[in-house]
N, CA, C and O atoms as a GROMACS GRO file, in nm:
protein
  576
    1UNK      N    1   1.150  -1.303   0.185
    1UNK     CA    2   1.019  -1.320   0.085
    1UNK      C    3   1.057  -1.406  -0.026
    1UNK      O    4   1.168  -1.401  -0.081
    2UNK      N    5   0.962  -1.485  -0.058
    2UNK     CA    6   0.962  -1.591  -0.146
    2UNK      C    7   0.914  -1.567  -0.285
    2UNK      O    8   0.876  -1.659  -0.358
    3UNK      N    9   0.915  -1.450  -0.320
    3UNK     CA   10   0.874  -1.406  -0.443
    3UNK      C   11   0.944  -1.270  -0.499
    3UNK      O   12   1.019  -1.204  -0.427
    4UNK      N   13   0.913  -1.235  -0.633
    4UNK     CA   14   0.971  -1.119  -0.664
    4UNK      C   15   0.917  -0.989  -0.590
    4UNK      O   16   0.804  -0.981  -0.543
    5UNK      N   17   1.009  -0.893  -0.585
    5UNK     CA   18   0.958  -0.770  -0.505
    5UNK      C   19   0.875  -0.685  -0.605
    5UNK      O   20   0.896  -0.684  -0.726
    6UNK      N   21   0.775  -0.613  -0.542
    6UNK     CA   22   0.694  -0.519  -0.608
    6UNK      C   23   0.771  -0.395  -0.660
    6UNK      O   24   0.820  -0.318  -0.578
    7UNK      N   25   0.783  -0.376  -0.777
    7UNK     CA   26   0.860  -0.263  -0.830
    7UNK      C   27   0.770  -0.215  -0.937
    7UNK      O   28   0.684  -0.291  -0.980
    8UNK      N   29   0.785  -0.077  -0.991
    8UNK     CA   30   0.731  -0.023  -1.095
    8UNK      C   31   0.612   0.075  -1.064
    8UNK      O   32   0.554   0.071  -0.955
    9UNK      N   33   0.583   0.150  -1.146
    9UNK     CA   34   0.471   0.248  -1.139
    9UNK      C   35   0.359   0.228  -1.256
    9UNK      O   36   0.384   0.219  -1.376
   10UNK      N   37   0.243   0.224  -1.201
   10UNK     CA   38   0.132   0.192  -1.298
   10UNK      C   39   0.022   0.283  -1.270
   10UNK      O   40  -0.029   0.291  -1.158
   11UNK      N   41  -0.019   0.357  -1.378
   11UNK     CA   42  -0.143   0.450  -1.393
   11UNK      C   43  -0.261   0.378  -1.418
   11UNK      O   44  -0.264   0.295  -1.509
   12UNK      N   45  -0.365   0.403  -1.342
   12UNK     CA   46  -0.493   0.329  -1.356
   12UNK      C   47  -0.612   0.444  -1.324
   12UNK      O   48  -0.593   0.561  -1.293
   13UNK      N   49  -0.726   0.381  -1.338
   13UNK     CA   50  -0.835   0.467  -1.293
   13UNK      C   51  -0.925   0.378  -1.191
   13UNK      O   52  -0.941   0.256  -1.200
   14UNK      N   53  -0.978   0.462  -1.094
   14UNK     CA   54  -1.078   0.404  -1.002
   14UNK      C   55  -1.205   0.412  -1.055
   14UNK      O   56  -1.247   0.523  -1.088
   15UNK      N   57  -1.281   0.300  -1.070
   15UNK     CA   58  -1.404   0.302  -1.154
   15UNK      C   59  -1.517   0.354  -1.051
   15UNK      O   60  -1.491   0.372  -0.932
   16UNK      N   61  -1.642   0.376  -1.107
   16UNK     CA   62  -1.750   0.416  -1.016
   16UNK      C   63  -1.796   0.331  -0.912
   16UNK      O   64  -1.880   0.372  -0.832
   17UNK      N   65  -1.744   0.200  -0.905
   17UNK     CA   66  -1.781   0.118  -0.790
   17UNK      C   67  -1.659   0.100  -0.681
   17UNK      O   68  -1.660   0.020  -0.587
   18UNK      N   69  -1.544   0.198  -0.715
   18UNK     CA   70  -1.436   0.196  -0.620
   18UNK      C   71  -1.364   0.082  -0.650
   18UNK      O   72  -1.320   0.025  -0.550
   19UNK      N   73  -1.331   0.020  -0.779
   19UNK     CA   74  -1.259  -0.086  -0.800
   19UNK      C   75  -1.126  -0.028  -0.886
   19UNK      O   76  -1.126   0.074  -0.956
   20UNK      N   77  -1.023  -0.108  -0.864
   20UNK     CA   78  -0.907  -0.092  -0.953
   20UNK      C   79  -0.861  -0.234  -1.003
   20UNK      O   80  -0.896  -0.339  -0.949
   21UNK      N   81  -0.783  -0.226  -1.106
   21UNK     CA   82  -0.722  -0.362  -1.166
   21UNK      C   83  -0.585  -0.367  -1.118
   21UNK      O   84  -0.506  -0.275  -1.141
   22UNK      N   85  -0.555  -0.471  -1.055
   22UNK     CA   86  -0.432  -0.506  -1.012
   22UNK      C   87  -0.322  -0.528  -1.127
   22UNK      O   88  -0.357  -0.608  -1.214
   23UNK      N   89  -0.226  -0.484  -1.139
   23UNK     CA   90  -0.120  -0.504  -1.249
   23UNK      C   91  -0.099  -0.664  -1.268
   23UNK      O   92  -0.066  -0.732  -1.171
   24UNK      N   93  -0.119  -0.719  -1.396
   24UNK     CA   94  -0.121  -0.850  -1.405
   24UNK      C   95  -0.005  -0.933  -1.345
   24UNK      O   96  -0.026  -1.047  -1.304
   25UNK      N   97   0.118  -0.875  -1.340
   25UNK     CA   98   0.224  -0.940  -1.298
   25UNK      C   99   0.239  -0.946  -1.147
   25UNK      O  100   0.332  -1.010  -1.098
   26UNK      N  101   0.144  -0.878  -1.067
   26UNK     CA  102   0.141  -0.887  -0.937
   26UNK      C  103   0.011  -0.982  -0.869
   26UNK      O  104   0.004  -1.018  -0.752
   27UNK      N  105  -0.078  -1.007  -0.964
   27UNK     CA  106  -0.192  -1.072  -0.923
   27UNK      C  107  -0.172  -1.213  -0.854
   27UNK      O  108  -0.248  -1.249  -0.764
   28UNK      N  109  -0.072  -1.288  -0.896
   28UNK     CA  110  -0.045  -1.419  -0.836
   28UNK      C  111   0.003  -1.416  -0.697
   28UNK      O  112   0.015  -1.520  -0.633
   29UNK      N  113   0.034  -1.288  -0.642
   29UNK     CA  114   0.091  -1.284  -0.513
   29UNK      C  115  -0.038  -1.264  -0.412
   29UNK      O  116  -0.026  -1.257  -0.290
   30UNK      N  117  -0.154  -1.256  -0.476
   30UNK     CA  118  -0.258  -1.228  -0.386
   30UNK      C  119  -0.369  -1.331  -0.374
   30UNK      O  120  -0.482  -1.300  -0.335
   31UNK      N  121  -0.332  -1.454  -0.409
   31UNK     CA  122  -0.430  -1.564  -0.414
   31UNK      C  123  -0.492  -1.581  -0.277
   31UNK      O  124  -0.600  -1.638  -0.277
   32UNK      N  125  -0.442  -1.541  -0.156
   32UNK     CA  126  -0.493  -1.524  -0.024
   32UNK      C  127  -0.567  -1.418   0.008
   32UNK      O  128  -0.621  -1.402   0.118
   33UNK      N  129  -0.575  -1.334  -0.094
   33UNK     CA  130  -0.650  -1.198  -0.062
   33UNK      C  131  -0.554  -1.090  -0.055
   33UNK      O  132  -0.433  -1.110  -0.043
   34UNK      N  133  -0.612  -0.960  -0.062
   34UNK     CA  134  -0.529  -0.842  -0.045
   34UNK      C  135  -0.569  -0.785   0.076
   34UNK      O  136  -0.688  -0.766   0.098
   35UNK      N  137  -0.478  -0.754   0.160
   35UNK     CA  138  -0.496  -0.669   0.294
   35UNK      C  139  -0.476  -0.511   0.244
   35UNK      O  140  -0.370  -0.473   0.194
   36UNK      N  141  -0.573  -0.437   0.262
   36UNK     CA  142  -0.568  -0.286   0.252
   36UNK      C  143  -0.545  -0.210   0.380
   36UNK      O  144  -0.614  -0.232   0.480
   37UNK      N  145  -0.456  -0.129   0.377
   37UNK     CA  146  -0.438  -0.071   0.501
   37UNK      C  147  -0.427   0.103   0.480
   37UNK      O  148  -0.379   0.148   0.377
   38UNK      N  149  -0.469   0.179   0.573
   38UNK     CA  150  -0.430   0.328   0.521
   38UNK      C  151  -0.289   0.354   0.570
   38UNK      O  152  -0.235   0.283   0.655
   39UNK      N  153  -0.235   0.455   0.515
   39UNK     CA  154  -0.121   0.503   0.531
   39UNK      C  155  -0.103   0.658   0.494
   39UNK      O  156  -0.202   0.716   0.449
   40UNK      N  157  -0.004   0.715   0.507
   40UNK     CA  158   0.025   0.861   0.487
   40UNK      C  159  -0.012   0.895   0.346
   40UNK      O  160   0.071   0.872   0.258
   41UNK      N  161  -0.140   0.951   0.311
   41UNK     CA  162  -0.173   0.987   0.181
   41UNK      C  163  -0.185   0.876   0.072
   41UNK      O  164  -0.182   0.901  -0.049
   42UNK      N  165  -0.198   0.753   0.124
   42UNK     CA  166  -0.206   0.652   0.037
   42UNK      C  167  -0.267   0.528   0.100
   42UNK      O  168  -0.269   0.521   0.222
   43UNK      N  169  -0.319   0.423   0.021
   43UNK     CA  170  -0.351   0.294   0.077
   43UNK      C  171  -0.251   0.207   0.039
   43UNK      O  172  -0.208   0.201  -0.076
   44UNK      N  173  -0.210   0.132   0.138
   44UNK     CA  174  -0.106   0.012   0.103
   44UNK      C  175  -0.156  -0.128   0.102
   44UNK      O  176  -0.211  -0.179   0.200
   45UNK      N  177  -0.136  -0.190  -0.014
   45UNK     CA  178  -0.181  -0.334  -0.029
   45UNK      C  179  -0.073  -0.424   0.019
   45UNK      O  180   0.044  -0.404  -0.013
   46UNK      N  181  -0.108  -0.522   0.094
   46UNK     CA  182  -0.012  -0.613   0.144
   46UNK      C  183  -0.054  -0.769   0.130
   46UNK      O  184  -0.173  -0.796   0.139
   47UNK      N  185   0.029  -0.858   0.111
   47UNK     CA  186  -0.001  -0.996   0.103
   47UNK      C  187  -0.040  -1.042   0.242
   47UNK      O  188  -0.018  -0.971   0.340
   48UNK      N  189  -0.093  -1.147   0.250
   48UNK     CA  190  -0.116  -1.206   0.378
   48UNK      C  191  -0.006  -1.211   0.463
   48UNK      O  192  -0.010  -1.168   0.578
   49UNK      N  193   0.100  -1.267   0.408
   49UNK     CA  194   0.236  -1.275   0.497
   49UNK      C  195   0.279  -1.144   0.531
   49UNK      O  196   0.305  -1.128   0.650
   50UNK      N  197   0.293  -1.049   0.457
   50UNK     CA  198   0.328  -0.905   0.503
   50UNK      C  199   0.231  -0.848   0.604
   50UNK      O  200   0.273  -0.794   0.707
   51UNK      N  201   0.109  -0.858   0.579
   51UNK     CA  202   0.023  -0.812   0.685
   51UNK      C  203   0.030  -0.872   0.818
   51UNK      O  204   0.032  -0.804   0.920
   52UNK      N  205   0.037  -1.023   0.818
   52UNK     CA  206   0.072  -1.093   0.934
   52UNK      C  207   0.203  -1.026   0.997
   52UNK      O  208   0.199  -1.003   1.118
   53UNK      N  209   0.314  -0.993   0.929
   53UNK     CA  210   0.432  -0.937   0.983
   53UNK      C  211   0.408  -0.801   1.040
   53UNK      O  212   0.463  -0.764   1.144
   54UNK      N  213   0.322  -0.723   0.966
   54UNK     CA  214   0.301  -0.595   1.028
   54UNK      C  215   0.229  -0.597   1.148
   54UNK      O  216   0.258  -0.515   1.235
   55UNK      N  217   0.124  -0.691   1.168
   55UNK     CA  218   0.038  -0.709   1.291
   55UNK      C  219   0.147  -0.748   1.413
   55UNK      O  220   0.152  -0.691   1.522
   56UNK      N  221   0.232  -0.857   1.370
   56UNK     CA  222   0.326  -0.897   1.476
   56UNK      C  223   0.422  -0.780   1.528
   56UNK      O  224   0.459  -0.771   1.645
   57UNK      N  225   0.455  -0.698   1.432
   57UNK     CA  226   0.551  -0.582   1.464
   57UNK      C  227   0.475  -0.485   1.551
   57UNK      O  228   0.526  -0.434   1.651
   58UNK      N  229   0.354  -0.463   1.513
   58UNK     CA  230   0.262  -0.358   1.600
   58UNK      C  231   0.244  -0.420   1.724
   58UNK      O  232   0.255  -0.347   1.822
   59UNK      N  233   0.217  -0.541   1.742
   59UNK     CA  234   0.178  -0.601   1.870
   59UNK      C  235   0.282  -0.607   1.960
   59UNK      O  236   0.260  -0.578   2.078
   60UNK      N  237   0.399  -0.642   1.922
   60UNK     CA  238   0.538  -0.644   1.996
   60UNK      C  239   0.544  -0.477   2.042
   60UNK      O  240   0.540  -0.452   2.162
   61UNK      N  241   0.551  -0.384   1.959
   61UNK     CA  242   0.563  -0.252   1.996
   61UNK      C  243   0.466  -0.208   2.100
   61UNK      O  244   0.504  -0.134   2.189
   62UNK      N  245   0.336  -0.252   2.093
   62UNK     CA  246   0.244  -0.215   2.198
   62UNK      C  247   0.273  -0.269   2.318
   62UNK      O  248   0.271  -0.204   2.422
   63UNK      N  249   0.308  -0.413   2.309
   63UNK     CA  250   0.346  -0.476   2.440
   63UNK      C  251   0.459  -0.417   2.519
   63UNK      O  252   0.462  -0.412   2.642
   64UNK      N  253   0.564  -0.367   2.425
   64UNK     CA  254   0.692  -0.296   2.498
   64UNK      C  255   0.663  -0.152   2.526
   64UNK      O  256   0.753  -0.087   2.580
   65UNK      N  257   0.545  -0.092   2.497
   65UNK     CA  258   0.520   0.054   2.525
   65UNK      C  259   0.576   0.150   2.428
   65UNK      O  260   0.556   0.270   2.446
   66UNK      N  261   0.654   0.103   2.311
   66UNK     CA  262   0.699   0.182   2.205
   66UNK      C  263   0.590   0.266   2.146
   66UNK      O  264   0.606   0.387   2.127
   67UNK      N  265   0.480   0.202   2.118
   67UNK     CA  266   0.364   0.272   2.066
   67UNK      C  267   0.244   0.250   2.139
   67UNK      O  268   0.231   0.147   2.206
   68UNK      N  269   0.138   0.353   2.131
   68UNK     CA  270   0.018   0.340   2.189
   68UNK      C  271  -0.073   0.234   2.132
   68UNK      O  272  -0.077   0.206   2.013
   69UNK      N  273  -0.143   0.179   2.224
   69UNK     CA  274  -0.234   0.063   2.168
   69UNK      C  275  -0.338   0.102   2.086
   69UNK      O  276  -0.415   0.018   2.039
   70UNK      N  277  -0.351   0.248   2.057
   70UNK     CA  278  -0.454   0.307   1.978
   70UNK      C  279  -0.417   0.284   1.822
   70UNK      O  280  -0.500   0.277   1.731
   71UNK      N  281  -0.282   0.274   1.808
   71UNK     CA  282  -0.239   0.235   1.660
   71UNK      C  283  -0.294   0.099   1.621
   71UNK      O  284  -0.344   0.081   1.510
   72UNK      N  285  -0.282   0.010   1.708
   72UNK     CA  286  -0.356  -0.123   1.687
   72UNK      C  287  -0.502  -0.113   1.641
   72UNK      O  288  -0.555  -0.165   1.544
   73UNK      N  289  -0.548  -0.041   1.727
   73UNK     CA  290  -0.710  -0.009   1.714
   73UNK      C  291  -0.726   0.067   1.596
   73UNK      O  292  -0.810   0.017   1.522
   74UNK      N  293  -0.676   0.166   1.555
   74UNK     CA  294  -0.693   0.241   1.425
   74UNK      C  295  -0.662   0.169   1.312
   74UNK      O  296  -0.746   0.162   1.223
   75UNK      N  297  -0.545   0.108   1.299
   75UNK     CA  298  -0.518   0.011   1.186
   75UNK      C  299  -0.606  -0.104   1.174
   75UNK      O  300  -0.643  -0.142   1.063
   76UNK      N  301  -0.643  -0.162   1.283
   76UNK     CA  302  -0.738  -0.273   1.284
   76UNK      C  303  -0.873  -0.232   1.227
   76UNK      O  304  -0.927  -0.297   1.138
   77UNK      N  305  -0.924  -0.127   1.276
   77UNK     CA  306  -1.062  -0.083   1.220
   77UNK      C  307  -1.062  -0.027   1.086
   77UNK      O  308  -1.168  -0.031   1.023
   78UNK      N  309  -0.960   0.026   1.034
   78UNK     CA  310  -0.954   0.077   0.913
   78UNK      C  311  -0.914  -0.029   0.789
   78UNK      O  312  -0.955  -0.010   0.675
   79UNK      N  313  -0.841  -0.126   0.820
   79UNK     CA  314  -0.793  -0.238   0.730
   79UNK      C  315  -0.898  -0.334   0.693
   79UNK      O  316  -0.988  -0.371   0.769
   80UNK      N  317  -0.879  -0.374   0.563
   80UNK     CA  318  -0.983  -0.457   0.517
   80UNK      C  319  -0.895  -0.569   0.445
   80UNK      O  320  -0.775  -0.554   0.424
   81UNK      N  321  -0.969  -0.681   0.412
   81UNK     CA  322  -0.924  -0.794   0.339
   81UNK      C  323  -1.025  -0.812   0.229
   81UNK      O  324  -1.146  -0.825   0.248
   82UNK      N  325  -0.964  -0.812   0.113
   82UNK     CA  326  -1.066  -0.831  -0.014
   82UNK      C  327  -1.005  -0.940  -0.110
   82UNK      O  328  -0.887  -0.974  -0.104
   83UNK      N  329  -1.083  -0.984  -0.184
   83UNK     CA  330  -1.031  -1.091  -0.271
   83UNK      C  331  -1.034  -1.051  -0.428
   83UNK      O  332  -1.141  -1.019  -0.479
   84UNK      N  333  -0.936  -1.052  -0.490
   84UNK     CA  334  -0.957  -1.009  -0.644
   84UNK      C  335  -1.071  -1.083  -0.699
   84UNK      O  336  -1.107  -1.193  -0.657
   85UNK      N  337  -1.134  -1.010  -0.809
   85UNK     CA  338  -1.218  -1.103  -0.874
   85UNK      C  339  -1.161  -1.147  -0.998
   85UNK      O  340  -1.042  -1.120  -1.017
   86UNK      N  341  -1.230  -1.217  -1.096
   86UNK     CA  342  -1.169  -1.296  -1.203
   86UNK      C  343  -1.097  -1.191  -1.290
   86UNK      O  344  -1.005  -1.235  -1.359
   87UNK      N  345  -1.119  -1.082  -1.297
   87UNK     CA  346  -1.051  -0.965  -1.382
   87UNK      C  347  -0.927  -0.918  -1.306
   87UNK      O  348  -0.847  -0.845  -1.365
   88UNK      N  349  -0.908  -0.950  -1.192
   88UNK     CA  350  -0.794  -0.897  -1.110
   88UNK      C  351  -0.830  -0.766  -1.044
   88UNK      O  352  -0.740  -0.698  -0.994
   89UNK      N  353  -0.970  -0.720  -1.039
   89UNK     CA  354  -0.990  -0.624  -0.966
   89UNK      C  355  -1.031  -0.628  -0.814
   89UNK      O  356  -1.097  -0.718  -0.762
   90UNK      N  357  -0.982  -0.518  -0.753
   90UNK     CA  358  -1.013  -0.521  -0.608
   90UNK      C  359  -1.092  -0.394  -0.572
   90UNK      O  360  -1.070  -0.286  -0.626
   91UNK      N  361  -1.190  -0.413  -0.472
   91UNK     CA  362  -1.267  -0.283  -0.444
   91UNK      C  363  -1.203  -0.215  -0.314
   91UNK      O  364  -1.174  -0.283  -0.215
   92UNK      N  365  -1.184  -0.093  -0.319
   92UNK     CA  366  -1.141  -0.007  -0.222
   92UNK      C  367  -1.273   0.050  -0.142
   92UNK      O  368  -1.369   0.092  -0.206
   93UNK      N  369  -1.273   0.048  -0.009
   93UNK     CA  370  -1.389   0.095   0.069
   93UNK      C  371  -1.392   0.249   0.044
   93UNK      O  372  -1.291   0.311   0.008
   94UNK      N  373  -1.510   0.306   0.064
   94UNK     CA  374  -1.514   0.434   0.053
   94UNK      C  375  -1.430   0.511   0.161
   94UNK      O  376  -1.371   0.616   0.137
   95UNK      N  377  -1.431   0.452   0.273
   95UNK     CA  378  -1.343   0.503   0.391
   95UNK      C  379  -1.210   0.514   0.345
   95UNK      O  380  -1.156   0.624   0.361
   96UNK      N  381  -1.131   0.405   0.278
   96UNK     CA  382  -1.019   0.410   0.248
   96UNK      C  383  -0.985   0.518   0.134
   96UNK      O  384  -0.882   0.585   0.139
   97UNK      N  385  -1.070   0.526   0.042
   97UNK     CA  386  -1.083   0.631  -0.052
   97UNK      C  387  -1.066   0.763   0.006
   97UNK      O  388  -0.976   0.839  -0.029
   98UNK      N  389  -1.146   0.789   0.086
   98UNK     CA  390  -1.138   0.914   0.165
   98UNK      C  391  -1.026   0.940   0.242
   98UNK      O  392  -0.975   1.052   0.242
   99UNK      N  393  -0.977   0.836   0.318
   99UNK     CA  394  -0.841   0.855   0.392
   99UNK      C  395  -0.715   0.898   0.309
   99UNK      O  396  -0.626   0.973   0.351
  100UNK      N  397  -0.722   0.843   0.190
  100UNK     CA  398  -0.605   0.852   0.089
  100UNK      C  399  -0.630   0.974  -0.014
  100UNK      O  400  -0.547   1.009  -0.098
  101UNK      N  401  -0.760   1.035   0.005
  101UNK     CA  402  -0.788   1.137  -0.096
  101UNK      C  403  -0.783   1.100  -0.233
  101UNK      O  404  -0.746   1.178  -0.321
  102UNK      N  405  -0.826   0.965  -0.257
  102UNK     CA  406  -0.830   0.923  -0.395
  102UNK      C  407  -0.916   0.973  -0.480
  102UNK      O  408  -1.031   1.000  -0.445
  103UNK      N  409  -0.868   0.994  -0.613
  103UNK     CA  410  -0.970   1.056  -0.713
  103UNK      C  411  -0.979   0.944  -0.824
  103UNK      O  412  -0.927   0.835  -0.805
  104UNK      N  413  -1.037   0.970  -0.923
  104UNK     CA  414  -1.050   0.876  -1.030
  104UNK      C  415  -0.916   0.819  -1.090
  104UNK      O  416  -0.896   0.700  -1.111
  105UNK      N  417  -0.824   0.922  -1.114
  105UNK     CA  418  -0.700   0.890  -1.161
  105UNK      C  419  -0.599   0.867  -1.044
  105UNK      O  420  -0.562   0.954  -0.965
  106UNK      N  421  -0.556   0.728  -1.044
  106UNK     CA  422  -0.463   0.690  -0.930
  106UNK      C  423  -0.341   0.635  -0.998
  106UNK      O  424  -0.326   0.621  -1.119
  107UNK      N  425  -0.254   0.606  -0.899
  107UNK     CA  426  -0.119   0.555  -0.943
  107UNK      C  427  -0.081   0.435  -0.842
  107UNK      O  428  -0.080   0.454  -0.721
  108UNK      N  429  -0.052   0.323  -0.893
  108UNK     CA  430   0.000   0.207  -0.800
  108UNK      C  431   0.150   0.213  -0.825
  108UNK      O  432   0.201   0.222  -0.937
  109UNK      N  433   0.218   0.207  -0.706
  109UNK     CA  434   0.362   0.214  -0.681
  109UNK      C  435   0.419   0.095  -0.618
  109UNK      O  436   0.384   0.064  -0.504
  110UNK      N  437   0.502   0.028  -0.683
  110UNK     CA  438   0.565  -0.104  -0.607
  110UNK      C  439   0.672  -0.048  -0.511
  110UNK      O  440   0.758   0.030  -0.550
  111UNK      N  441   0.662  -0.092  -0.389
  111UNK     CA  442   0.744  -0.038  -0.291
  111UNK      C  443   0.811  -0.174  -0.211
  111UNK      O  444   0.815  -0.193  -0.090
  112UNK      N  445   0.860  -0.259  -0.315
  112UNK     CA  446   0.933  -0.376  -0.276
  112UNK      C  447   0.852  -0.471  -0.189
  112UNK      O  448   0.840  -0.578  -0.249
  113UNK      N  449   0.801  -0.472  -0.086
  113UNK     CA  450   0.718  -0.558  -0.004
  113UNK      C  451   0.580  -0.523   0.001
  113UNK      O  452   0.495  -0.601   0.045
  114UNK      N  453   0.550  -0.389  -0.052
  114UNK     CA  454   0.412  -0.376  -0.061
  114UNK      C  455   0.364  -0.283  -0.180
  114UNK      O  456   0.452  -0.223  -0.242
  115UNK      N  457   0.252  -0.268  -0.213
  115UNK     CA  458   0.206  -0.177  -0.332
  115UNK      C  459   0.129  -0.053  -0.270
  115UNK      O  460   0.045  -0.073  -0.183
  116UNK      N  461   0.155   0.062  -0.310
  116UNK     CA  462   0.092   0.179  -0.244
  116UNK      C  463   0.007   0.249  -0.356
  116UNK      O  464   0.054   0.260  -0.469
  117UNK      N  465  -0.109   0.293  -0.325
  117UNK     CA  466  -0.220   0.350  -0.418
  117UNK      C  467  -0.231   0.497  -0.369
  117UNK      O  468  -0.275   0.534  -0.261
  118UNK      N  469  -0.182   0.576  -0.471
  118UNK     CA  470  -0.182   0.729  -0.445
  118UNK      C  471  -0.285   0.781  -0.561
  118UNK      O  472  -0.297   0.726  -0.670
  119UNK      N  473  -0.360   0.900  -0.518
  119UNK     CA  474  -0.412   0.980  -0.615
  119UNK      C  475  -0.316   1.040  -0.709
  119UNK      O  476  -0.214   1.094  -0.666
  120UNK      N  477  -0.344   1.033  -0.840
  120UNK     CA  478  -0.238   1.079  -0.933
  120UNK      C  479  -0.158   1.236  -0.888
  120UNK      O  480  -0.040   1.264  -0.903
  121UNK      N  481  -0.251   1.307  -0.837
  121UNK     CA  482  -0.218   1.436  -0.819
  121UNK      C  483  -0.119   1.421  -0.691
  121UNK      O  484  -0.013   1.484  -0.692
  122UNK      N  485  -0.151   1.344  -0.592
  122UNK     CA  486  -0.064   1.336  -0.482
  122UNK      C  487   0.068   1.272  -0.528
  122UNK      O  488   0.175   1.325  -0.499
  123UNK      N  489   0.062   1.169  -0.593
  123UNK     CA  490   0.176   1.101  -0.646
  123UNK      C  491   0.269   1.184  -0.713
  123UNK      O  492   0.389   1.155  -0.703
  124UNK      N  493   0.234   1.279  -0.778
  124UNK     CA  494   0.328   1.376  -0.870
  124UNK      C  495   0.401   1.457  -0.768
  124UNK      O  496   0.512   1.503  -0.798
  125UNK      N  497   0.345   1.482  -0.635
  125UNK     CA  498   0.420   1.561  -0.519
  125UNK      C  499   0.524   1.484  -0.460
  125UNK      O  500   0.640   1.523  -0.443
  126UNK      N  501   0.472   1.356  -0.427
  126UNK     CA  502   0.557   1.247  -0.357
  126UNK      C  503   0.666   1.227  -0.439
  126UNK      O  504   0.781   1.227  -0.394
  127UNK      N  505   0.635   1.206  -0.575
  127UNK     CA  506   0.745   1.166  -0.663
  127UNK      C  507   0.874   1.269  -0.680
  127UNK      O  508   0.992   1.236  -0.691
  128UNK      N  509   0.825   1.394  -0.679
  128UNK     CA  510   0.916   1.507  -0.673
  128UNK      C  511   1.021   1.503  -0.553
  128UNK      O  512   1.143   1.519  -0.558
  129UNK      N  513   0.932   1.476  -0.436
  129UNK     CA  514   1.018   1.467  -0.303
  129UNK      C  515   1.113   1.332  -0.322
  129UNK      O  516   1.232   1.335  -0.292
  130UNK      N  517   1.058   1.236  -0.365
  130UNK     CA  518   1.126   1.107  -0.373
  130UNK      C  519   1.259   1.113  -0.437
  130UNK      O  520   1.351   1.043  -0.396
  131UNK      N  521   1.275   1.202  -0.546
  131UNK     CA  522   1.399   1.206  -0.631
  131UNK      C  523   1.493   1.257  -0.547
  131UNK      O  524   1.600   1.196  -0.543
  132UNK      N  525   1.480   1.365  -0.472
  132UNK     CA  526   1.565   1.425  -0.381
  132UNK      C  527   1.626   1.317  -0.263
  132UNK      O  528   1.743   1.309  -0.227
  133UNK      N  529   1.536   1.253  -0.224
  133UNK     CA  530   1.565   1.150  -0.120
  133UNK      C  531   1.653   1.031  -0.164
  133UNK      O  532   1.738   0.976  -0.094
  134UNK      N  533   1.620   1.002  -0.288
  134UNK     CA  534   1.726   0.901  -0.356
  134UNK      C  535   1.862   0.959  -0.376
  134UNK      O  536   1.965   0.897  -0.351
  135UNK      N  537   1.857   1.091  -0.424
  135UNK     CA  538   1.989   1.151  -0.473
  135UNK      C  539   2.064   1.184  -0.334
  135UNK      O  540   2.186   1.203  -0.337
  136UNK      N  541   1.999   1.192  -0.226
  136UNK     CA  542   2.062   1.216  -0.092
  136UNK      C  543   2.121   1.085  -0.042
  136UNK      O  544   2.228   1.087   0.017
  137UNK      N  545   2.060   0.977  -0.063
  137UNK     CA  546   2.093   0.848  -0.028
  137UNK      C  547   2.215   0.805  -0.088
  137UNK      O  548   2.304   0.753  -0.021
  138UNK      N  549   2.227   0.826  -0.231
  138UNK     CA  550   2.337   0.806  -0.300
  138UNK      C  551   2.472   0.887  -0.256
  138UNK      O  552   2.584   0.837  -0.244
  139UNK      N  553   2.441   1.012  -0.237
  139UNK     CA  554   2.544   1.105  -0.170
  139UNK      C  555   2.600   1.062  -0.027
  139UNK      O  556   2.716   1.080   0.012
  140UNK      N  557   2.506   1.007   0.038
  140UNK     CA  558   2.560   0.948   0.174
  140UNK      C  559   2.623   0.826   0.173
  140UNK      O  560   2.673   0.778   0.274
  141UNK      N  561   2.624   0.764   0.048
  141UNK     CA  562   2.676   0.619   0.014
  141UNK      C  563   2.609   0.511   0.101
  141UNK      O  564   2.679   0.432   0.164
  142UNK      N  565   2.488   0.505   0.106
  142UNK     CA  566   2.415   0.398   0.191
  142UNK      C  567   2.421   0.263   0.139
  142UNK      O  568   2.366   0.171   0.199
  143UNK      N  569   2.487   0.244   0.025
  143UNK     CA  570   2.487   0.108  -0.033
  143UNK      C  571   2.380   0.080  -0.136
  143UNK      O  572   2.360  -0.036  -0.170
  144UNK      N  573   2.317   0.172  -0.185
  144UNK     CA  574   2.206   0.137  -0.290
  144UNK      C  575   2.253   0.162  -0.425
  144UNK      O  576   2.180   0.141  -0.521
   0.00000   0.00000   0.00000
């Protein structure tokens, strides 16, 4: 990756038009647009390069039979590419909002190579579980 990793936690609100403001420090990474994909209880923001990598990995796994071709169909049909406006806002489709159960209060999470968007209430639950995962990783000495 030729840029800084996405890290940090940012609390935001989803406006009535389904828009969110990208954190200022991340905006320059999305000059080619933002790829939005559904994930488990969140929406994932990817750069063009990261999205291309994800597509390549999925295509290879479909060809090898590791995953069903329906994964390609599902992610392709639910993913969107949007361009941030002059204020750094992006619009989340109603479908992505529904899939991730997004509410007005949301949290953007830096996840190294992607950004994840959670409903604030969902993030509180994920955050609690994450603390024990990190603690366990340290106990196992995985080198973090």
